[in-house]
MILUM-105003 format. One record per residue: residue number from 1; x, y, z of N, C-alpha, C in turn; residue in one letter. Coordinates in Angstrom, 2 decimals, padded with zeros to 5 digits. Example, Ala and Ser with C-alpha at 12.3 -4.5 7.8 and 13.67 -1.06 7.14 Angstrom:
<pts>
- 1:013.19:-005.69:007.80:012.30:-004.50:007.80:013.20:-003.30:007.80:A
- 2:012.85:-002.25:007.08:013.67:-001.06:007.14:012.90:000.03:007.87:S
</pts>
This chain:
<pts>
- 1:014.20:000.44:-018.46:012.77:000.21:-018.47:012.06:001.42:-019.05:M
- 2:010.89:001.21:-019.64:010.24:002.26:-020.41:009.10:002.94:-019.64:S
- 3:008.98:002.67:-018.35:007.89:003.25:-017.58:008.28:004.60:-017.01:T
- 4:007.28:005.28:-016.47:007.53:006.57:-015.81:007.34:006.41:-014.30:Y
- 5:008.01:007.28:-013.56:007.80:007.33:-012.11:007.69:008.79:-011.70:F
- 6:007.19:008.99:-010.50:007.00:010.33:-009.95:007.78:010.45:-008.66:T
- 7:008.38:011.62:-008.43:009.03:011.83:-007.15:008.77:013.26:-006.68:Y
- 8:008.83:013.44:-005.37:008.69:014.75:-004.77:009.73:014.87:-003.66:S
- 9:010.49:015.95:-003.67:011.55:016.16:-002.67:010.97:016.81:-001.43:I
- 10:011.28:016.24:-000.28:010.92:016.84:000.99:012.02:017.80:001.41:L
- 11:011.66:019.07:001.64:012.64:020.07:001.98:012.34:020.65:003.37:Q
- 12:013.43:021.09:004.01:013.30:021.77:005.29:013.62:023.25:005.10:Y
- 13:012.70:024.11:005.53:012.89:025.56:005.48:012.96:026.07:006.91:K
- 14:014.15:026.38:007.33:014.33:026.81:008.72:013.76:028.22:008.97:H
- 15:013.91:029.06:007.98:013.46:030.44:008.14:012.92:030.92:006.80:N
- 16:011.65:031.25:006.73:011.04:031.65:005.47:011.62:032.95:004.94:L
- 17:012.08:033.81:005.84:012.65:035.10:005.42:013.96:034.88:004.67:V
- 18:014.79:033.96:005.20:016.07:033.67:004.55:015.90:032.99:003.19:L
- 19:014.87:032.18:003.09:014.62:031.47:001.83:015.53:030.29:001.60:G
- 20:016.32:029.89:002.59:017.21:028.74:002.44:016.42:027.43:002.62:E
- 21:016.79:026.42:001.84:016.14:025.12:001.96:017.19:024.01:001.94:V
- 22:016.86:022.91:002.62:017.69:021.71:002.60:016.84:020.53:002.18:L
- 23:017.34:019.72:001.27:016.66:018.49:000.91:016.85:017.47:002.02:N
- 24:015.74:016.94:002.56:015.85:016.00:003.68:015.14:014.66:003.41:V
- 25:014.53:014.51:002.25:013.86:013.24:001.94:013.30:013.27:000.53:G
- 26:012.96:012.09:000.02:012.34:011.97:-001.30:011.24:010.92:-001.22:I
- 27:010.06:011.29:-001.74:008.95:010.33:-001.89:008.88:009.91:-003.35:L
- 28:009.06:008.62:-003.59:008.97:008.05:-004.95:007.64:007.32:-005.11:F
- 29:007.07:007.40:-006.30:005.90:006.58:-006.63:006.19:005.87:-007.97:Y
- 30:006.17:004.52:-007.93:006.41:003.72:-009.12:005.08:003.11:-009.58:F
- 31:004.55:003.64:-010.67:003.23:003.22:-011.12:003.23:001.79:-011.62:Q
- 32:004.35:001.33:-012.16:004.39:-000.04:-012.69:004.21:-001.09:-011.58:N
- 33:004.55:-000.71:-010.34:004.39:-001.62:-009.21:003.34:-001.12:-008.23:E
- 34:002.77:000.05:-008.50:001.78:000.67:-007.59:002.38:000.72:-006.18:N
- 35:003.58:001.33:-006.06:004.30:001.29:-004.81:004.98:002.62:-004.54:K
- 36:004.93:003.04:-003.26:005.67:004.18:-002.80:006.94:003.73:-002.09:F
- 37:007.99:004.52:-002.22:009.17:004.35:-001.40:009.59:005.74:-000.91:E
- 38:009.89:005.82:000.38:010.32:007.09:000.97:011.74:006.94:001.48:F
- 39:012.63:007.78:000.97:014.02:007.80:001.41:014.18:008.98:002.36:V
- 40:014.73:008.72:003.53:014.92:009.81:004.49:016.38:009.89:004.92:K
- 41:016.81:011.09:005.20:018.08:011.31:005.84:017.83:011.68:007.29:G
- 42:018.89:011.80:008.09:018.67:012.27:009.45:018.89:013.80:009.48:D
- 43:018.82:014.37:010.65:018.90:015.84:010.75:020.29:016.37:010.97:G
- 44:021.32:015.57:010.67:022.69:015.99:010.98:023.07:017.28:010.28:Y
- 45:022.82:017.34:008.98:023.24:018.52:008.24:022.45:019.75:008.66:R
- 46:021.13:019.57:008.90:020.32:020.70:009.37:020.80:021.17:010.74:A
- 47:021.13:020.24:011.62:021.59:020.60:012.96:022.93:021.33:012.90:K
- 48:023.78:020.93:011.98:025.09:021.58:011.87:024.98:023.00:011.36:S
- 49:023.93:023.30:010.59:023.73:024.64:010.06:022.90:025.48:011.02:I
- 50:021.86:024.86:011.62:020.96:025.58:012.51:021.01:024.92:013.89:Y
- 51:021.77:025.47:014.82:021.94:024.83:016.14:020.63:024.62:016.90:P
- 52:019.61:025.45:016.63:018.34:025.29:017.34:017.39:024.32:016.63:D
- 53:017.86:023.64:015.62:017.04:022.66:014.90:016.60:021.56:015.85:F
- 54:015.28:021.25:015.86:014.73:020.24:016.78:014.69:018.88:016.07:D
- 55:015.68:018.06:016.34:015.81:016.77:015.65:014.70:015.81:016.04:N
- 56:014.19:015.88:017.27:013.14:014.97:017.71:011.84:015.20:016.96:S
- 57:011.49:016.47:016.75:010.29:016.79:015.97:010.47:016.36:014.52:I
- 58:011.65:016.61:013.97:011.99:016.20:012.61:011.79:014.70:012.42:F
- 59:012.35:013.91:013.34:012.23:012.45:013.23:010.79:011.99:013.40:N
- 60:010.03:012.69:014.24:008.62:012.35:014.44:007.82:012.53:013.14:S
- 61:008.08:013.61:012.42:007.38:013.84:011.16:007.77:012.80:010.12:Y
- 62:009.05:012.44:010.06:009.48:011.43:009.09:008.84:010.08:009.38:L
- 63:008.74:009.73:010.67:008.09:008.48:011.05:006.62:008.49:010.65:K
- 64:005.97:009.64:010.82:004.55:009.77:010.46:004.37:009.60:008.94:S
- 65:005.27:010.19:008.15:005.20:010.06:006.70:005.27:008.59:006.28:I
- 66:006.20:007.85:006.87:006.38:006.44:006.53:005.12:005.65:006.86:I
- 67:004.52:005.91:008.03:003.31:005.19:008.42:002.15:005.51:007.48:E
- 68:002.05:006.75:007.05:000.92:007.16:006.20:001.01:006.57:004.80:K
- 69:002.22:006.44:004.25:002.30:005.85:002.92:001.96:004.37:002.93:I
- 70:002.04:003.71:004.10:001.62:002.31:004.19:000.11:002.19:004.10:K
- 71:-000.61:003.22:004.54:-002.06:003.16:004.60:-002.71:003.56:003.30:T
- 72:-002.13:004.54:002.59:-002.83:005.12:001.44:-002.02:004.96:000.15:H
- 73:-001.47:003.77:-000.08:-000.54:003.61:-001.18:-001.19:003.74:-002.57:V
- 74:-002.48:003.41:-002.69:-003.06:003.26:-004.03:-003.92:004.43:-004.50:D
- 75:-004.04:005.49:-003.72:-004.97:006.56:-004.06:-004.57:007.32:-005.31:L
- 76:-003.27:007.30:-005.63:-002.80:008.07:-006.78:-002.81:007.26:-008.07:Y
- 77:-003.07:005.98:-007.98:-002.88:005.08:-009.13:-003.78:005.44:-010.30:N
- 78:-004.99:005.91:-010.04:-005.91:006.22:-011.14:-005.79:007.66:-011.63:Q
- 79:-005.00:008.48:-010.93:-004.89:009.91:-011.28:-003.42:010.30:-011.29:H
- 80:-002.76:010.06:-012.39:-001.31:010.14:-012.40:-000.76:011.50:-012.81:S
- 81:-001.60:012.54:-012.96:-001.03:013.84:-013.28:-000.44:014.47:-012.02:D
- 82:000.51:015.38:-012.21:001.28:015.92:-011.11:000.41:016.67:-010.11:K
- 83:-000.61:017.37:-010.56:-001.45:018.15:-009.66:-002.17:017.24:-008.68:L
- 84:-002.69:016.12:-009.15:-003.38:015.20:-008.26:-002.42:014.62:-007.23:D
- 85:-001.20:014.33:-007.65:-000.21:013.79:-006.73:000.13:014.80:-005.64:F
- 86:000.24:016.06:-006.02:000.51:017.11:-005.02:-000.62:017.19:-004.02:A
- 87:-001.86:017.12:-004.50:-003.00:017.15:-003.59:-003.00:015.93:-002.68:K
- 88:-002.65:014.78:-003.23:-002.57:013.55:-002.44:-001.58:013.73:-001.29:Y
- 89:-000.39:014.26:-001.58:000.63:014.45:-000.55:000.10:015.35:000.56:I
- 90:-000.47:016.48:000.19:-000.91:017.44:001.20:-002.11:016.96:002.00:H
- 91:-002.96:016.12:001.37:-004.14:015.63:002.08:-003.84:014.43:002.96:Q
- 92:-002.96:013.52:002.50:-002.79:012.26:003.19:-001.42:012.07:003.84:Y
- 93:-000.42:012.81:003.40:000.95:012.54:003.86:001.47:013.64:004.78:I
- 94:001.44:014.88:004.34:002.00:015.97:005.12:001.34:017.27:004.73:L
- 95:000.77:017.96:005.71:000.16:019.25:005.44:001.24:020.23:004.95:A
- 96:000.83:021.20:004.17:001.79:022.16:003.63:002.52:022.89:004.74:E
- 97:003.86:022.96:004.59:004.71:023.72:005.50:004.49:023.32:006.96:D
- 98:004.54:022.01:007.24:004.42:021.50:008.61:005.78:021.51:009.28:A
- 99:005.92:022.35:010.32:007.19:022.46:011.07:008.37:022.73:010.16:A
- 100:008.16:023.52:009.13:009.26:023.86:008.22:009.49:022.82:007.15:G
- 101:008.74:021.71:007.16:008.90:020.67:006.15:007.84:020.84:005.05:L
- 102:008.26:020.72:003.82:007.31:020.86:002.71:007.79:020.01:001.54:V
- 103:006.84:019.34:000.89:007.16:018.59:-000.33:007.12:019.54:-001.54:F
- 104:008.15:019.48:-002.36:008.18:020.28:-003.58:007.16:019.74:-004.59:K
- 105:006.89:020.57:-005.61:006.00:020.14:-006.69:006.53:018.82:-007.30:E
- 106:005.67:017.81:-007.41:006.12:016.52:-007.92:006.63:016.62:-009.36:P
- 107:007.54:015.71:-009.65:008.11:015.62:-010.99:007.86:014.22:-011.53:V
- 108:007.33:014.13:-012.74:007.13:012.83:-013.39:008.18:012.70:-014.49:Q
- 109:008.86:011.56:-014.54:010.00:011.41:-015.44:010.10:009.97:-015.92:I
- 110:010.65:009.80:-017.12:010.85:008.46:-017.66:011.97:007.75:-016.92:K
- 111:011.74:006.51:-016.56:012.73:005.74:-015.82:013.75:005.12:-016.76:N
- 112:015.00:005.51:-016.63:016.05:005.03:-017.53:016.87:003.90:-016.91:I
- 113:016.59:003.55:-015.67:017.40:002.55:-014.97:016.78:001.16:-015.10:F
- 114:017.59:000.14:-014.77:017.20:-001.24:-015.01:016.10:-001.72:-014.08:S
- 115:016.04:-001.17:-012.87:014.98:-001.53:-011.93:014.73:-000.36:-011.00:D
- 116:013.66:-000.46:-010.22:013.26:000.65:-009.37:014.24:000.89:-008.22:N
- 117:014.86:-000.15:-007.72:015.84:000.02:-006.66:017.01:000.89:-007.15:K
- 118:017.45:000.62:-008.37:018.54:001.41:-008.93:018.12:002.87:-009.08:K
- 119:016.87:003.08:-009.49:016.36:004.44:-009.60:016.40:005.17:-008.27:T
- 120:015.91:004.51:-007.23:015.92:005.11:-005.89:017.34:005.44:-005.46:V
- 121:018.26:004.51:-005.65:019.65:004.74:-005.24:020.27:005.93:-005.96:D
- 122:020.10:005.99:-007.28:020.76:007.03:-008.07:020.17:008.41:-007.79:E
- 123:018.86:008.50:-007.69:018.24:009.81:-007.42:018.51:010.26:-005.99:Y
- 124:018.62:009.32:-005.07:018.94:009.67:-003.69:020.36:010.24:-003.60:S
- 125:021.29:009.63:-004.29:022.67:010.13:-004.31:022.72:011.55:-004.90:K
- 126:021.91:011.76:-005.91:021.92:013.06:-006.60:021.25:014.16:-005.78:L
- 127:020.12:013.84:-005.19:019.29:014.88:-004.57:019.45:014.99:-003.06:L
- 128:020.05:013.99:-002.43:020.27:014.03:-000.99:021.75:013.83:-000.67:L
- 129:022.62:014.71:-001.16:024.06:014.52:-000.95:024.44:014.57:000.52:P
- 130:025.13:013.54:000.96:025.72:013.57:002.29:024.79:013.24:003.44:G
- 131:023.51:012.96:003.19:022.61:012.71:004.34:021.89:011.37:004.25:I
- 132:022.21:010.54:003.27:021.54:009.25:003.17:022.21:008.27:004.13:I
- 133:021.63:008.16:005.30:022.17:007.28:006.33:021.30:006.06:006.59:L
- 134:020.11:006.03:005.96:019.20:004.90:006.17:018.71:004.40:004.81:E
- 135:018.38:003.13:004.77:017.86:002.53:003.55:016.43:003.01:003.30:K
- 136:016.00:002.99:002.04:014.61:003.37:001.74:013.62:002.49:002.50:P
- 137:012.53:003.11:002.91:011.45:002.36:003.58:010.58:001.71:002.51:A
- 138:010.83:000.44:002.24:010.10:-000.28:001.20:008.85:-000.90:001.83:I
- 139:007.72:-000.60:001.26:006.45:-001.08:001.79:006.16:-002.48:001.22:V
- 140:006.22:-003.50:002.05:005.87:-004.83:001.61:004.37:-004.97:001.55:K
- 141:003.89:-005.61:000.48:002.46:-005.77:000.30:001.99:-007.05:001.00:H
- 142:002.10:-007.05:002.33:001.68:-008.23:003.10:000.21:-008.10:003.49:N
- 143:-000.28:-009.05:004.28:-001.70:-009.06:004.64:-002.07:-007.81:005.45:E
- 144:-001.17:-007.39:006.32:-001.43:-006.17:007.10:-001.60:-004.97:006.18:H
- 145:-000.72:-004.88:005.20:-000.78:-003.78:004.23:-002.11:-003.82:003.44:F
- 146:-002.52:-004.99:003.00:-003.77:-005.12:002.24:-004.95:-004.64:003.07:I
- 147:-005.02:-005.12:004.31:-006.15:-004.74:005.18:-006.13:-003.26:005.49:L
- 148:-004.96:-002.70:005.75:-004.83:-001.26:006.01:-005.27:-000.45:004.80:K
- 149:-004.90:-000.90:003.62:-005.29:-000.19:002.41:-006.79:-000.20:002.21:T
- 150:-007.38:-001.38:002.39:-008.84:-001.49:002.22:-009.59:-000.62:003.24:F
- 151:-009.22:-000.74:004.50:-009.89:000.07:005.53:-009.61:001.55:005.35:T
- 152:-008.42:001.86:004.79:-008.11:003.26:004.50:-009.04:003.83:003.44:G
- 153:-009.37:003.02:002.43:-010.34:003.45:001.42:-011.70:003.73:002.06:Y
- 154:-012.12:002.80:002.91:-013.42:002.95:003.58:-013.46:004.25:004.39:I
- 155:-012.42:004.48:005.16:-012.37:005.66:006.04:-012.35:006.95:005.23:Q
- 156:-011.64:006.94:004.10:-011.53:008.17:003.31:-012.78:008.46:002.50:S
- 157:-013.54:007.40:002.15:-014.71:007.58:001.30:-016.01:007.61:002.08:K
- 158:-016.14:006.76:003.11:-017.42:006.66:003.77:-017.21:006.02:005.15:H
- 159:-016.63:006.79:006.06:-016.25:006.27:007.38:-017.44:005.73:008.16:K
- 160:-018.62:006.30:007.92:-019.79:005.96:008.74:-020.27:004.51:008.55:S
- 161:-019.82:003.84:007.49:-020.29:002.46:007.27:-019.35:001.42:007.89:I
- 162:-018.31:001.87:008.57:-017.37:000.92:009.16:-018.05:-000.06:010.10:E
- 163:-019.07:000.41:010.81:-019.74:-000.47:011.79:-020.62:-001.52:011.11:N
- 164:-020.72:-001.50:009.79:-021.48:-002.51:009.08:-020.62:-003.74:008.72:K
- 165:-019.32:-003.66:009.04:-018.44:-004.79:008.83:-018.29:-005.59:010.13:F
- 166:-018.36:-006.90:010.02:-018.05:-007.78:011.14:-016.56:-008.10:011.07:R
- 167:-015.92:-008.19:012.21:-014.47:-008.38:012.24:-014.07:-009.73:012.85:K
- 168:-013.00:-010.29:012.25:-012.34:-011.49:012.79:-013.32:-012.63:013.06:N
- 169:-014.10:-012.97:012.03:-015.03:-014.10:012.15:-014.31:-015.40:011.78:E
- 170:-014.66:-016.45:012.51:-014.04:-017.76:012.30:-015.09:-018.76:011.83:I
- 171:-014.81:-019.39:010.70:-015.67:-020.46:010.21:-015.04:-021.80:010.57:L
- 172:-015.87:-022.67:011.15:-015.36:-023.96:011.63:-015.87:-025.07:010.72:V
- 173:-014.95:-025.82:010.14:-015.30:-026.97:009.31:-014.89:-028.26:010.05:T
- 174:-015.00:-029.39:009.36:-014.63:-030.66:010.00:-013.15:-030.72:010.34:D
- 175:-012.32:-029.99:009.55:-010.88:-030.13:009.72:-010.17:-028.83:010.06:H
- 176:-010.79:-027.67:009.84:-010.10:-026.41:010.00:-010.94:-025.40:010.78:F
- 177:-010.26:-024.46:011.40:-010.84:-023.21:011.85:-010.21:-022.11:010.99:K
- 178:-011.05:-021.43:010.20:-010.53:-020.49:009.20:-011.00:-019.08:009.56:I
- 179:-010.04:-018.20:009.76:-010.34:-016.83:010.19:-010.49:-015.92:008.96:K
- 180:-011.52:-015.08:009.00:-011.71:-014.03:007.98:-011.73:-012.68:008.69:F
- 181:-010.88:-011.78:008.21:-010.65:-010.52:008.92:-011.89:-009.61:008.92:E
- 182:-012.65:-009.63:007.82:-013.84:-008.80:007.73:-014.96:-009.57:007.04:L
- 183:-016.20:-009.20:007.34:-017.34:-009.80:006.65:-018.45:-008.75:006.57:A
- 184:-019.25:-008.85:005.50:-020.38:-007.93:005.33:-021.48:-008.67:004.59:W
- 185:-022.71:-008.15:004.67:-023.84:-008.91:004.16:-024.67:-008.08:003.19:K
- 186:-025.03:-008.72:002.09:-026.11:-008.24:001.21:-026.97:-009.46:000.89:N
- 187:-027.07:-009.86:-000.38:-027.81:-011.08:-000.69:-027.08:-012.33:-000.20:D
- 188:-025.77:-012.20:-000.07:-024.95:-013.28:000.48:-024.18:-012.75:001.67:T
- 189:-023.63:-013.67:002.47:-022.67:-013.28:003.51:-021.29:-013.29:002.85:D
- 190:-020.62:-012.15:002.83:-019.36:-012.01:002.12:-018.19:-011.92:003.09:N
- 191:-017.28:-012.87:002.97:-016.14:-012.96:003.88:-014.87:-012.48:003.16:Y
- 192:-014.20:-011.49:003.76:-013.02:-010.88:003.15:-011.75:-011.45:003.79:I
- 193:-010.84:-011.88:002.95:-009.54:-012.34:003.44:-008.43:-011.70:002.60:K
- 194:-007.49:-010.95:003.25:-006.31:-010.48:002.53:-005.38:-011.64:002.23:P
- 195:-004.82:-011.65:001.04:-003.97:-012.78:000.64:-002.77:-012.23:-000.14:L
- 196:-001.61:-012.22:000.51:-000.41:-011.66:-000.13:000.47:-012.75:-000.70:S
- 197:000.87:-012.54:-001.97:001.89:-013.37:-002.59:003.18:-012.58:-002.80:F
- 198:003.34:-011.48:-002.06:004.56:-010.69:-002.12:005.60:-011.35:-001.21:D
- 199:006.09:-012.50:-001.67:006.96:-013.34:-000.88:008.35:-013.42:-001.52:L
- 200:009.27:-014.07:-000.84:010.67:-014.06:-001.30:011.11:-015.38:-001.90:T
- 201:010.24:-016.40:-001.89:010.63:-017.69:-002.44:009.48:-018.30:-003.23:E
- 202:009.83:-019.04:-004.28:008.82:-019.71:-005.10:008.02:-020.70:-004.26:E
- 203:008.71:-021.46:-003.43:008.01:-022.48:-002.64:006.98:-021.85:-001.70:N
- 204:007.27:-020.66:-001.20:006.34:-020.00:-000.29:005.05:-019.66:-001.01:S
- 205:005.17:-019.23:-002.27:003.97:-018.91:-003.07:003.16:-020.17:-003.32:I
- 206:003.85:-021.25:-003.69:003.16:-022.51:-003.97:002.47:-023.04:-002.71:Q
- 207:003.17:-023.01:-001.58:002.60:-023.52:-000.33:001.40:-022.72:000.12:N
- 208:001.48:-021.41:-000.04:000.37:-020.56:000.38:-000.85:-020.82:-000.48:K
- 209:-000.64:-020.97:-001.78:-001.75:-021.27:-002.68:-002.39:-022.60:-002.31:A
- 210:-001.56:-023.58:-001.96:-002.09:-024.90:-001.60:-002.94:-024.83:-000.33:A
- 211:-002.55:-024.01:000.62:-003.33:-023.86:001.86:-004.68:-023.24:001.57:I
- 212:-004.69:-022.13:000.80:-005.95:-021.46:000.46:-006.84:-022.40:-000.34:I
- 213:-006.25:-023.13:-001.26:-007.00:-024.11:-002.07:-007.70:-025.14:-001.16:Y
- 214:-006.95:-025.68:-000.20:-007.53:-026.69:000.69:-008.61:-026.09:001.58:S
- 215:-008.43:-024.85:002.00:-009.46:-024.21:002.81:-010.75:-024.02:002.01:H
- 216:-010.61:-023.58:000.77:-011.80:-023.35:-000.05:-012.51:-024.66:-000.38:L
- 217:-011.73:-025.70:-000.64:-012.33:-027.03:-000.87:-013.13:-027.44:000.36:I
- 218:-012.56:-027.23:001.54:-013.20:-027.62:002.79:-014.49:-026.82:003.02:E
- 219:-014.50:-025.58:002.53:-015.64:-024.68:002.78:-016.74:-024.80:001.72:L
- 220:-016.52:-025.57:000.68:-017.44:-025.57:-000.47:-018.87:-025.91:-000.10:T
- 221:-019.09:-027.04:000.53:-020.47:-027.43:000.86:-021.08:-026.51:001.92:S
- 222:-020.26:-026.09:002.87:-020.73:-025.19:003.93:-021.16:-023.85:003.34:Y
- 223:-020.39:-023.35:002.37:-020.70:-022.06:001.74:-022.00:-022.14:000.95:A
- 224:-022.17:-023.24:000.24:-023.39:-023.39:-000.56:-024.62:-023.49:000.33:K
- 225:-024.49:-024.22:001.42:-025.62:-024.40:002.34:-026.01:-023.10:003.03:K
- 226:-025.01:-022.25:003.33:-025.27:-021.02:004.11:-025.21:-019.76:003.27:N
- 227:-025.14:-019.92:001.94:-025.18:-018.77:001.01:-024.04:-017.79:001.31:N
- 228:-022.80:-018.29:001.24:-021.61:-017.48:001.52:-020.86:-017.17:000.23:L
- 229:-020.13:-016.06:000.25:-019.18:-015.73:-000.80:-017.88:-015.32:-000.15:R
- 230:-016.77:-015.65:-000.81:-015.46:-015.33:-000.27:-014.75:-014.35:-001.21:F
- 231:-014.35:-013.20:-000.65:-013.69:-012.14:-001.39:-012.22:-012.10:-000.98:D
- 232:-011.36:-012.52:-001.88:-009.92:-012.57:-001.58:-009.24:-011.34:-002.18:L
- 233:-008.73:-010.47:-001.30:-007.98:-009.29:-001.73:-006.52:-009.69:-001.91:L
- 234:-006.05:-009.72:-003.14:-004.78:-010.37:-003.46:-003.71:-009.36:-003.84:I
- 235:-002.52:-009.53:-003.22:-001.34:-008.74:-003.58:-000.37:-009.64:-004.36:A
- 236:000.10:-009.14:-005.47:001.01:-009.92:-006.31:002.46:-009.72:-005.85:Q
- 237:003.39:-010.58:-006.29:004.79:-010.41:-005.92:005.36:-009.13:-006.52:P
- 238:006.19:-008.43:-005.78:006.90:-007.28:-006.34:008.13:-007.75:-007.13:T
- 239:008.53:-008.99:-006.92:009.62:-009.58:-007.68:009.04:-010.20:-008.95:N
- 240:009.37:-009.60:-010.11:008.79:-010.09:-011.37:009.24:-011.50:-011.74:N
- 241:010.29:-012.00:-011.10:010.75:-013.35:-011.39:009.74:-014.40:-010.91:N
- 242:008.86:-014.00:-010.02:007.86:-014.93:-009.48:006.51:-014.80:-010.20:F
- 243:006.50:-014.13:-011.33:005.23:-013.89:-012.02:004.52:-015.19:-012.40:R
- 244:005.25:-016.15:-012.93:004.65:-017.40:-013.35:004.12:-018.17:-012.16:K
- 245:004.88:-018.18:-011.06:004.42:-018.88:-009.85:003.14:-018.25:-009.34:D
- 246:003.07:-016.93:-009.40:001.88:-016.21:-008.96:000.67:-016.57:-009.83:Y
- 247:000.86:-016.59:-011.12:-000.24:-016.93:-012.03:-000.72:-018.36:-011.81:E
- 248:000.24:-019.27:-011.58:-000.14:-020.65:-011.27:-000.92:-020.75:-009.96:N
- 249:-000.52:-019.95:-008.99:-001.22:-019.93:-007.70:-002.67:-019.47:-007.88:A
- 250:-002.87:-018.42:-008.68:-004.22:-017.93:-008.92:-005.05:-018.95:-009.67:L
- 251:-004.44:-019.64:-010.62:-005.17:-020.67:-011.36:-005.63:-021.79:-010.44:D
- 252:-004.77:-022.19:-009.52:-005.14:-023.25:-008.57:-006.30:-022.82:-007.70:L
- 253:-006.21:-021.61:-007.14:-007.28:-021.11:-006.26:-008.58:-020.95:-007.03:I
- 254:-008.46:-020.44:-008.24:-009.67:-020.17:-009.03:-010.35:-021.45:-009.49:D
- 255:-009.64:-022.56:-009.45:-010.22:-023.85:-009.91:-011.24:-024.40:-008.94:S
- 256:-011.28:-023.90:-007.72:-012.24:-024.39:-006.73:-013.63:-023.85:-007.09:V
- 257:-014.60:-024.74:-007.22:-015.96:-024.37:-007.60:-016.72:-023.90:-006.36:K
- 258:-016.54:-022.65:-006.05:-017.16:-022.05:-004.87:-017.46:-020.59:-005.21:I
- 259:-018.44:-020.01:-004.55:-018.78:-018.61:-004.80:-017.69:-017.71:-004.21:N
- 260:-016.91:-017.10:-005.08:-015.74:-016.36:-004.63:-015.40:-015.25:-005.63:K
- 261:-014.57:-014.31:-005.17:-013.99:-013.29:-006.04:-012.50:-013.22:-005.74:Q
- 262:-011.68:-013.22:-006.80:-010.25:-012.98:-006.67:-010.01:-011.54:-007.09:L
- 263:-009.65:-010.68:-006.14:-009.60:-009.24:-006.38:-008.15:-008.79:-006.33:I
- 264:-007.58:-008.53:-007.51:-006.19:-008.10:-007.63:-006.04:-006.65:-007.18:A
- 265:-004.78:-006.20:-007.01:-004.51:-004.88:-006.47:-005.16:-003.77:-007.27:E
- 266:-005.14:-003.89:-008.59:-005.72:-002.82:-009.41:-007.25:-002.81:-009.38:N
- 267:-007.85:-003.76:-008.63:-009.31:-003.84:-008.49:-009.79:-003.52:-007.08:Q
- 268:-008.86:-003.31:-006.15:-009.24:-003.08:-004.76:-010.16:-001.86:-004.62:W
- 269:-009.77:-000.78:-005.30:-010.53:000.46:-005.16:-011.95:000.29:-005.73:Q
- 270:-012.06:-000.39:-006.87:-013.37:-000.63:-007.46:-014.22:-001.49:-006.55:K
- 271:-013.62:-002.56:-005.99:-014.35:-003.43:-005.06:-014.82:-002.64:-003.84:Y
- 272:-013.95:-001.77:-003.32:-014.33:-000.95:-002.17:-015.54:-000.09:-002.48:T
- 273:-015.52:000.58:-003.63:-016.63:001.46:-003.98:-017.93:000.66:-004.19:Q
- 274:-017.81:-000.50:-004.81:-019.00:-001.33:-005.00:-019.56:-001.79:-003.64:E
- 275:-018.68:-002.13:-002.72:-019.11:-002.51:-001.38:-019.80:-001.36:-000.66:T
- 276:-019.21:-000.18:-000.76:-019.80:001.01:-000.13:-021.19:001.27:-000.71:I
- 277:-021.32:001.14:-002.03:-022.61:001.39:-002.67:-023.69:000.47:-002.15:N
- 278:-023.33:-000.80:-001.92:-024.31:-001.77:-001.40:-024.65:-001.47:000.05:V
- 279:-023.63:-001.22:000.87:-023.86:-001.01:002.29:-024.61:000.27:002.58:L
- 280:-024.49:001.24:001.71:-025.25:002.50:001.88:-026.75:002.25:001.79:E
- 281:-027.13:001.22:001.03:-028.56:000.93:000.81:-029.11:000.03:001.89:L
- 282:-028.25:-000.60:002.66:-028.70:-001.57:003.68:-028.93:-000.87:005.04:N
</pts>
């Protein structure tokens, strides 16, 4: 593949005076998929070298890193130079030299492998010899991920407007009760729903699109009468084999004549900023 990816090695420095370091993890960023993957080893090798090594603290930091990349996956997408990525790591993932753990200066390199999984496997074998005991933590772009990403943008840019969002509102029609995770108001009442097509089967994508289509059809007259708009935050499949099914799903949803926005992953940040701009004035 002809794309580039970025990686940063997580190292453990037991004693700054000695200057010895051990590679204990790798953070990958694949811009073509707008996705982070973090590969971690356990503390076996560090413990064998340094008997006083605290494995519980080590594991706690690794768990925290994994949780944080789920929340702030897209912040680096618009700023792909290495300096910005380093700042992103230190601001959102791990403070510099936390408990002897530090991420090295990021490296951006052309991807020569057939897919990103192969890239992760090969670089992990090369840079983490003998300590790869767990599979990479792959972040699925499900509804929870979408909502966490959106709220993460709000918190990082303008936390004070969080109370202007209504949460978990349910619209009742003749046939359905339809839940919307967030809602906010300007000239219209805007209902936000995360919608993930990062699924493992073609039929699942088709069925999900059919459900959303039927819900929007059901809401059409109600939305017009009550001046509503529906903002769908959409995650695409990470499996490129489902690209056509995904495009067909979007075409079906978009065919409903209702006030709505289909907001793809590369538009989430723009939508967030536009929403913040409006809510600041209200």
